[in-house]
C-alpha positions in Angstrom: -8.2 11.2 -14.1 -6.4 14.6 -14.0 -3.1 14.7 -15.8 -2.3 18.4 -15.9 1.0 19.2 -14.2 0.7 20.4 -10.6 3.0 23.3 -11.4 0.6 24.5 -14.1 -1.6 25.9 -11.3 -1.6 29.4 -9.7 -2.9 30.1 -6.2 -5.8 32.5 -5.3 -6.3 33.3 -1.6 -8.4 35.5 0.6 -7.0 34.3 4.0 -9.9 31.9 4.5 -9.9 29.6 1.5 -8.0 28.9 -1.7 -8.5 28.3 -5.4 -6.1 26.9 -8.0 -6.3 28.2 -11.6 -4.6 26.5 -14.6 -2.7 28.4 -17.2 -5.6 28.1 -19.7 -8.0 29.8 -17.4 -9.7 26.9 -15.6 -10.4 27.0 -11.8 -9.8 23.3 -11.0 -9.7 23.6 -7.2 -11.9 25.7 -4.9 -12.9 25.0 -1.3 -15.3 27.3 0.5 -15.9 28.7 3.0 -12.6 27.4 4.6 -9.4 25.8 3.3 -10.6 22.4 4.8 -14.2 22.6 3.5 -15.4 20.1 0.9 -14.5 21.3 -2.6 -16.7 23.0 -5.1 -14.3 22.4 -8.0 -11.8 19.5 -7.8 -10.9 18.6 -11.4 -7.4 18.7 -10.0 -8.2 15.2 -8.5 -10.7 13.9 -11.0 -12.0 15.0 -14.4 -15.6 14.8 -13.2 -15.2 16.7 -9.9 -15.9 20.2 -11.2 -14.3 23.3 -12.8 -15.0 26.8 -14.2 -13.2 27.7 -17.4 -12.8 31.0 -19.2 -10.6 31.0 -22.3 -10.5 31.9 -26.0 -12.1 29.3 -28.3 -9.0 29.2 -30.6 -5.5 28.2 -29.6 -3.6 31.0 -27.9 -0.1 31.9 -26.6 -0.5 32.2 -22.8 1.6 34.3 -20.3 0.6 35.0 -16.8 1.8 36.8 -13.7 0.5 38.2 -10.4 -0.1 41.9 -10.4 2.8 43.5 -8.6 2.8 42.8 -4.8 -0.5 40.9 -5.0 -2.0 37.4 -5.5 -4.4 38.8 -8.1 -3.7 36.6 -11.2 -3.4 38.1 -14.7 -3.5 35.6 -17.6 -2.9 37.0 -21.1 -4.2 35.0 -24.1 -2.8 36.0 -27.6 -4.6 34.2 -30.4 -5.0 34.9 -34.2 -8.2 36.7 -33.3 -6.6 39.2 -30.9 -5.7 39.4 -27.2 -7.7 39.1 -24.0 -6.6 39.5 -20.4 -8.2 37.5 -17.6 -8.0 38.7 -14.0 -8.7 36.2 -11.2 -8.9 36.8 -7.4 -10.6 35.7 -4.3 -12.1 39.0 -3.0 -10.8 40.5 0.2 -13.2 42.3 2.5 -14.3 45.8 1.3 -11.5 48.3 1.9 -9.5 45.9 4.1 -5.9 47.2 4.3 -2.7 46.2 5.9 -2.9 43.9 9.0 -6.7 43.6 8.7 -6.5 41.9 5.3 -8.7 38.8 5.2 -10.5 39.7 8.4 -13.9 39.8 6.6 -13.3 38.2 3.3 -16.8 37.5 1.8 -16.0 34.3 0.0 -16.4 35.6 -3.6 -14.4 34.3 -6.6 -13.9 37.2 -9.0 -13.2 36.8 -12.7 -12.9 39.6 -15.3 -11.9 39.1 -18.9 -11.0 42.1 -21.1 -10.3 42.3 -24.8 -7.4 44.6 -25.5 -7.1 44.0 -29.3 -9.1 42.3 -32.1 -12.3 40.4 -31.8 -11.9 37.3 -29.7 -14.5 34.5 -29.2 -14.3 33.5 -25.5 -15.8 30.3 -24.1 -17.2 30.1 -20.6 -17.9 26.7 -19.1 -19.2 26.2 -15.6 -19.5 22.9 -13.9 -19.7 23.1 -10.1 -19.5 19.8 -8.2 -19.8 20.3 -4.5 -18.7 17.8 -1.8 -15.7 16.7 -3.9 -17.8 15.9 -6.9 -20.5 13.9 -5.1 -23.2 16.6 -5.8 -24.3 17.4 -9.4 -26.4 20.5 -8.5 -29.7 21.6 -10.1 -29.1 24.8 -12.1 -31.6 27.5 -12.6 -31.0 30.6 -14.8 -32.0 33.9 -13.1 -31.8 37.5 -14.1 -28.1 38.4 -13.9 -26.8 34.9 -13.4 -27.4 31.3 -12.5 -28.2 29.6 -9.2 -27.1 26.0 -8.4 -28.7 24.0 -5.6 -27.4 20.8 -4.3 -26.3 19.4 -1.0 -25.5 21.9 1.8 -24.6 24.7 -0.6 -26.4 27.2 -2.9 -24.1 28.8 -5.5 -24.8 32.1 -7.2 -22.9 32.7 -10.4 -23.2 36.4 -11.4 -22.8 37.0 -15.1 -24.4 39.2 -17.8 -24.2 36.2 -20.2 -27.1 33.9 -21.0 -25.6 30.4 -20.3 -26.9 27.2 -21.8 -27.7 24.7 -19.1 -27.4 21.0 -19.9 -27.7 18.9 -16.8 -25.2 20.2 -14.3 -23.0 22.1 -16.9 -23.6 25.6 -18.1 -21.7 27.2 -21.0 -21.7 29.8 -23.7 -19.5 31.6 -26.2 -19.2 35.4 -26.4 -17.2 37.5 -28.8 -15.4 40.4 -27.1 -14.2 43.4 -29.1 -11.3 45.6 -28.2 -12.2 47.7 -25.1 -15.0 45.4 -24.0 -14.9 43.9 -20.5 -16.9 41.0 -18.9 -17.1 40.5 -15.1 -18.3 37.4 -13.4 -18.4 36.3 -9.7 -19.2 33.1 -7.8 -20.4 33.1 -4.2 -21.5 30.2 -2.0 -24.1 30.3 0.7 -25.9 27.7 2.8 -28.9 25.9 1.5 -30.9 26.8 4.6 -30.0 30.5 4.3 -30.6 33.3 1.8 -29.2 33.0 -1.7 -26.0 35.0 -2.2 -26.7 38.2 -4.0 -25.9 38.8 -7.6 -22.9 41.0 -8.4 -23.2 43.2 -11.5 -20.0 43.5 -13.7 -19.2 47.0 -12.3 -19.2 45.5 -8.8 -16.8 42.8 -10.0 -14.5 45.4 -11.4 -14.6 47.5 -8.3 -14.0 44.5 -6.0 -11.0 43.5 -8.1 -9.5 46.9 -7.8 -10.1 46.9 -4.0 -8.5 43.5 -3.6 -5.4 44.7 -5.5 -5.2 47.6 -3.2 -5.6 45.3 -0.1 -2.8 43.1 -1.2 -0.5 46.0 -2.0 -1.1 47.7 1.3 -0.2 44.4 3.1 2.9 44.0 0.9 4.1 47.6 1.7 3.8 47.0 5.4 5.8 43.7 5.1 8.6 44.6 2.7 11.2 44.0 5.5 13.7 41.8 3.8 16.6 43.3 1.8 19.1 41.1 0.2 19.6 38.4 -2.4 16.4 36.8 -3.8 14.3 39.7 -2.5 11.5 39.1 -5.0 11.3 35.4 -4.1 11.2 36.2 -0.4 8.5 38.7 -0.9 6.4 36.3 -3.0 6.9 33.5 -0.4 5.7 35.9 2.3 2.5 36.6 0.3 2.0 32.8 -0.1 2.2 32.3 3.6 -0.3 35.1 4.1 -2.6 33.6 1.6 -2.4 30.2 3.4 -3.4 31.9 6.7 -6.9 31.5 8.1 -7.4 35.0 9.3 -10.1 34.3 11.9 -7.7 32.3 14.0 -4.2 33.0 12.7 -3.6 29.3 11.7 -1.5 28.6 8.7 -2.3 25.5 6.6 0.6 23.4 5.4 -0.8 23.5 1.8 -3.9 24.4 -0.1 -4.7 20.9 -1.3 -5.2 17.3 -0.3 -3.9 14.1 -1.8 -1.5 15.4 -4.4 1.0 12.5 -4.3 4.5 12.2 -3.1 5.0 9.4 -5.6 3.0 9.3 -8.8 0.5 6.5 -8.9 1.2 5.5 -5.3 -0.6 5.9 -2.0 1.4 8.6 -0.3 -1.4 11.0 -0.6 -2.2 13.1 2.5 -4.5 16.0 3.4 -2.3 19.0 4.2 -5.1 21.6 4.9 -4.3 21.7 8.6 -1.7 23.3 10.9 1.3 21.4 12.4 3.1 22.3 15.6 6.2 20.8 13.9 6.3 23.8 11.5 6.0 26.5 14.3 9.5 27.7 14.9 10.5 27.6 11.2 7.3 29.4 10.3 7.9 32.1 12.9 11.4 32.6 11.6 10.0 33.1 8.1 7.3 35.4 9.3 9.9 37.5 11.2 11.7 37.9 7.8 8.9 38.3 5.4 6.0 39.5 7.5 5.8 41.1 10.9 5.2 40.6 14.6 1.4 40.6 14.3 1.4 37.5 12.1 3.9 35.8 14.4 1.9 36.5 17.5 -1.4 35.5 15.9 0.0 32.2 14.8 1.6 31.3 18.1 -1.5 32.4 20.0 -3.6 30.1 17.8 -1.3 27.1 18.6 -1.3 27.9 22.3 -5.1 28.0 22.4 -5.5 24.9 20.3 -2.9 22.8 22.2 -3.6 24.0 25.7 -4.3 20.8 27.7 -3.6 19.1 31.0 -0.1 17.9 30.3 0.3 17.1 34.0 -2.3 14.3 33.5 0.0 12.5 31.1 -1.7 13.5 27.9 0.3 13.8 24.8 0.6 17.2 23.1 -1.3 16.8 19.8 1.0 17.4 16.8 -1.6 19.1 14.5 -4.9 20.8 14.5 -7.7 22.0 12.3 -7.6 25.7 11.3 -10.3 26.5 13.8 -8.5 24.5 16.6 -10.3 21.2 15.9 -8.5 18.1 17.3 -10.3 15.2 15.7 -8.9 15.1 12.1 -9.8 11.4 11.4 -8.8 10.3 8.0 -11.1 8.8 5.4 -10.8 7.9 1.7 -12.9 9.3 -1.1 -13.2 6.3 -3.3 -15.2 8.0 -6.0 -12.2 10.2 -7.0 -9.5 8.7 -9.2 -6.8 11.0 -7.9 -4.2 13.1 -9.7 -2.8 10.8 -12.4 -4.4 7.9 -10.8 -2.8 8.4 -7.4 -5.3 6.9 -5.1 -6.7 6.9 -2.5 -7.8 10.5 -2.2 -8.0 11.3 1.5 -9.6 13.9 3.7 -8.4 14.2 7.3 -5.0 13.1 8.4 -4.5 10.3 10.9 -1.1 11.6 11.8 -3.0 13.6 14.5 -3.0 10.4 16.6 0.8 10.0 16.5 3.3 10.8 19.3 6.0 13.2 18.3 8.2 14.4 21.1 9.8 17.1 18.9 6.7 19.2 19.1 7.5 20.2 22.7 10.8 21.7 21.6 9.2 23.4 18.6 6.6 25.1 20.8 9.2 26.3 23.3 11.5 27.5 20.6 8.5 29.4 19.1 7.7 30.9 22.5 11.3 32.0 22.9 11.2 33.8 19.5 8.0 35.6 20.4 8.4 36.4 24.1 12.1 36.5 24.9 11.9 40.3 25.1 8.5 40.5 26.7 8.0 42.1 30.1 5.4 39.6 31.2 3.2 36.7 30.1 -0.4 35.9 30.8 -0.8 33.4 33.6 -2.4 30.7 31.3 0.5 31.0 28.8 3.1 30.8 31.6 1.4 27.8 33.1 1.1 26.1 29.7 4.7 26.7 28.7 6.0 25.4 32.1 3.9 22.3 31.5 5.5 21.9 28.0 9.0 22.2 29.5 8.2 19.7 32.3 6.7 17.2 29.8 9.8 17.6 27.6 12.0 16.8 30.6 9.9 13.8 31.5 9.4 12.3 28.0 12.6 13.0 26.0 13.8 9.4 26.4 10.6 8.0 24.9 10.5 6.7 21.2 8.2 8.3 18.7 7.3 8.6 15.0 9.5 11.6 14.2 8.7 14.8 12.4 8.3 12.8 9.1 5.3 10.9 10.7 6.7 7.5 9.7 3.9 5.0 9.9 6.0 2.2 11.4 7.2 1.3 14.9 8.3 4.0 17.3 12.0 4.6 17.4 14.5 7.0 19.0 14.8 9.6 16.3 17.7 12.0 16.4 15.6 15.0 15.4 13.1 14.3 18.2 15.9 14.3 20.8 17.5 17.4 19.2 14.2 19.3 19.5 13.8 18.2 23.1 17.3 19.7 23.7 16.0 22.9 22.1 13.0 22.8 24.3 15.1 22.6 27.5 17.5 25.2 26.2 14.7 27.7 25.4 12.8 27.0 28.7 16.0 27.8 30.6 16.3 31.1 28.7 12.6 31.9 29.4 12.6 30.8 33.0 12.5 34.3 34.6 9.6 35.2 32.4 7.9 31.9 33.2 8.3 32.4 36.9 10.3 29.1 36.9 13.8 30.1 38.0 13.6 27.4 40.6 13.4 24.8 37.8 16.5 26.0 36.0 18.9 23.6 37.8 16.8 20.5 36.9 16.2 21.7 33.4 19.9 22.3 32.9 20.8 18.8 34.0 18.2 17.4 31.6 19.5 19.5 28.8 23.0 18.2 29.3 21.7 14.6 29.5 20.0 15.0 26.2 23.1 16.6 24.7 25.3 13.7 25.9 22.9 11.2 24.5 22.8 12.8 21.1 26.6 13.1 20.9 27.0 9.5 22.1 24.2 7.6 20.3 23.4 9.9 17.5 26.8 10.0 16.0 27.9 7.0 14.0 31.6 6.8 13.6 31.4 4.2 10.8 29.0 6.3 8.8 30.9 9.5 9.6 27.7 11.5 10.4 24.8 12.0 12.7 22.2 9.4 11.7 18.4 9.2 11.6 18.0 7.2 14.8 20.1 6.5 17.8 22.6 3.7 17.0 21.3 3.7 13.4 23.2 3.8 10.1 20.7 5.7 7.9 21.0 9.3 7.1 18.2 11.8 7.5 18.1 15.4 6.2 16.7 16.6 9.6 20.2 16.2 11.0 20.9 19.5 9.1 18.9 21.2 11.9 21.8 20.8 14.4 23.6 24.0 13.4 20.3 25.7 12.5 19.0 25.5 16.1 22.4 26.2 17.7 23.1 22.7 19.1 26.5 22.7 17.5 28.3 25.4 15.6 28.7 25.3 11.8 32.4 24.9 12.1 32.2 21.8 14.3 33.8 18.9 12.3 30.9 16.6 13.1 28.5 19.1 11.6 30.6 19.6 8.5 30.9 15.8 8.1 27.1 15.4 8.4 26.4 18.2 5.9 28.9 16.7 3.5 27.4 13.2 3.9 23.9 14.4 3.2 25.1 16.4 0.3 26.7 13.3 -1.2 24.3 10.5 -0.2 20.9 12.0 0.0 21.2 14.4 -2.9 20.1 13.3 -6.4 21.6 14.1 -9.8 19.6 17.4 -9.9 21.1 18.6 -6.7 17.9 18.1 -4.7 17.8 16.4 -1.3 15.8 13.4 -0.2 14.4 13.3 3.4 16.0 9.9 4.0 16.5 6.6 2.2 15.4 4.3 5.0 12.2 2.1 4.9 9.3 4.0 6.4 6.4 1.5 6.4 4.9 2.6 3.1 5.3 1.2 -0.4 6.9 3.2 -3.1 9.6 5.9 -3.1 8.9 9.5 -2.6 10.6 12.4 -4.5 13.2 14.9 -3.2 12.0 17.5 -0.7 12.5 21.1 -1.5 12.4 22.0 2.2 15.3 19.7 2.8 17.2 21.2 -0.1 16.7 24.7 1.4 17.9 23.3 4.7 21.1 22.1 3.0 21.6 25.6 1.6 21.0 27.0 5.1 23.4 24.6 6.8 26.1 25.2 4.2 25.9 28.9 4.8 26.5 28.3 8.5 29.5 26.1 7.8 31.1 28.8 5.8 30.4 27.4 2.3 28.7 30.5 1.0 29.2 29.9 -2.7 28.0 26.4 -2.5 25.0 27.5 -0.4 24.0 29.9 -3.1 24.2 27.2 -5.8 22.1 24.8 -3.7 19.5 27.6 -3.0 19.3 28.5 -6.6 18.8 24.9 -7.6 15.8 24.5 -5.2 14.3 27.9 -6.1 14.5 27.1 -9.8 11.6 24.6 -9.2 9.2 27.4 -8.6 6.6 27.7 -11.3 6.1 30.7 -13.6 4.3 32.6 -10.8 6.7 31.7 -8.1 4.9 28.8 -6.4 6.7 25.8 -4.9 5.4 22.3 -4.5 6.4 20.0 -1.7 8.7 17.6 -3.7 10.3 17.0 -7.1 9.9 13.6 -8.8 13.4 12.0 -8.9 12.8 10.4 -12.3 11.0 13.2 -14.3 12.1 16.3 -12.4 8.4 17.3 -12.2 7.1 19.1 -9.0 4.8 16.8 -7.0 3.1 16.8 -3.7 0.6 19.2 -2.1 0.6 22.7 -3.6 1.7 25.3 -2.9 3.6 24.0 0.0 4.1 26.4 3.0 7.1 24.5 4.2 9.0 24.9 0.9 8.3 28.7 1.0 9.3 28.8 4.6 12.6 27.0 3.8 13.3 29.5 1.0 12.8 32.5 3.2 14.9 31.2 6.1 17.7 30.0 3.8 17.8 33.3 1.9 18.2 35.2 5.2 20.9 32.8 6.4 22.9 33.1 3.3 22.6 36.8 3.3 23.7 37.1 6.9 26.5 34.6 6.5 28.0 36.3 3.4 27.6 39.8 5.1 29.0 38.6 8.4 25.8 39.1 10.3 24.8 36.5 12.9 21.6 34.7 11.8 18.8 34.5 14.4 18.3 30.7 14.3 21.9 29.7 15.1 23.1 31.5 18.2 
């Protein structure tokens, strides 16, 4: 059972897969060749599920950071023997720069340890466990490294060291003197193909320098945001880029599966997929921290993945695999104990089967952001978006599971109706581009019907706020979206009352916001959501509460770890970050709230509330 804090991990990314490295130099999570592939190292979820550790043999003081404007991790160990510096990265494609970053990433984990003073004994321990720990591979020393065979993969570890092999573990200790450098690399290949080549130490050093240059070239092109929290916004933009699957443009919700929403409970989901729900928020964040190319690639992926015959009555699927896959059937991995005993560990996510009517509005809102100034649209895109608008008009009155994917009976959720209103509103604005001006009158009537329903049934006079469901009495943080999407202005008294109610009744003693307090069909209580806390900061900015918005923002941002990464939630009892990590939605919320607070305090209209 893994007990190490989730926040102790740092992310490595190559725009195809992800690794997590602990503060003492252990790679405890690595999936290759894709984010959603079975893991090679998964000690994050079970002590016996594989790792690769490089660290001094004696206790050391540890500091770490990302090299400026990169996701190349530098960990410094200072012990009584001296100081060593460990660099870790997933290699980018050779000489990939700017927008092409990640286009041809080779799937190589690079590690280089350098002694900068003293004589430091360093321990290297390597225990790959492919397929989430099910495979204990056969290891064979070769010149310049070690080959591990087992299951569908063959793993080549390139190292100048002679490793002792005992079963499926290889280790050694080497003493490095000041000025000495040791480079290692791991690459996976398929068992039916050629073994990955061995990489000499000079190759590791060169590829690390090239990867640093690749990240910095991307960061220079995307240094668009100027204002408060500029460093955090820039780092969040790099995290979103690292969570992007470059071949398709898809962005995963998180790099991990089954890190729990309540410790020891069963709220453990696989987040290595792409949700339509996240689309409009993601595009707003990309517009601030990235550029049009990332926005367009992400929307194009979603349009391709979700294109279907809506006129035949089919639901629009709410989420997809990063290659566009639709069947994401969920299954447990009973051989894994889970992080701190939080079982079951799951791969796949059965939420793909749910109906969520909000996704129609999120797609149309995203299309509006991307195409509102376009001169024309491809016929297939036009036809698809018209179909989404017509389906919104036809289905907005149907119950669903909401954006929170509640695993209980379908209900009439306020947020779903709100996003259907958004869908109609954006479709009307796009109608000339869609060749659908003849539909504007009907779409306008539907938009006003939705608006009337929300104002009539979504507002609870007794509660003094908009509530989670029509005619309900429970609060939901998603009601904060009303001013963010332009349904009501920030100075509307009902918006102010709802923001105040959520700030009082859904916010814990730390100043962090729960999604809701209502029953959701699952046992246990989840933590507070960092995204929802950033939503509160965003909404406060739009209601004119700039000083309070800044305080709420700073509270949420303070839960980033030492290298600027945010989890999904914070445990309400311990204050410890929990949930899948790093969480794209949390970083998206940070970017959008920072921009909104800047714009509100500078008197600039923010793009999301018109």
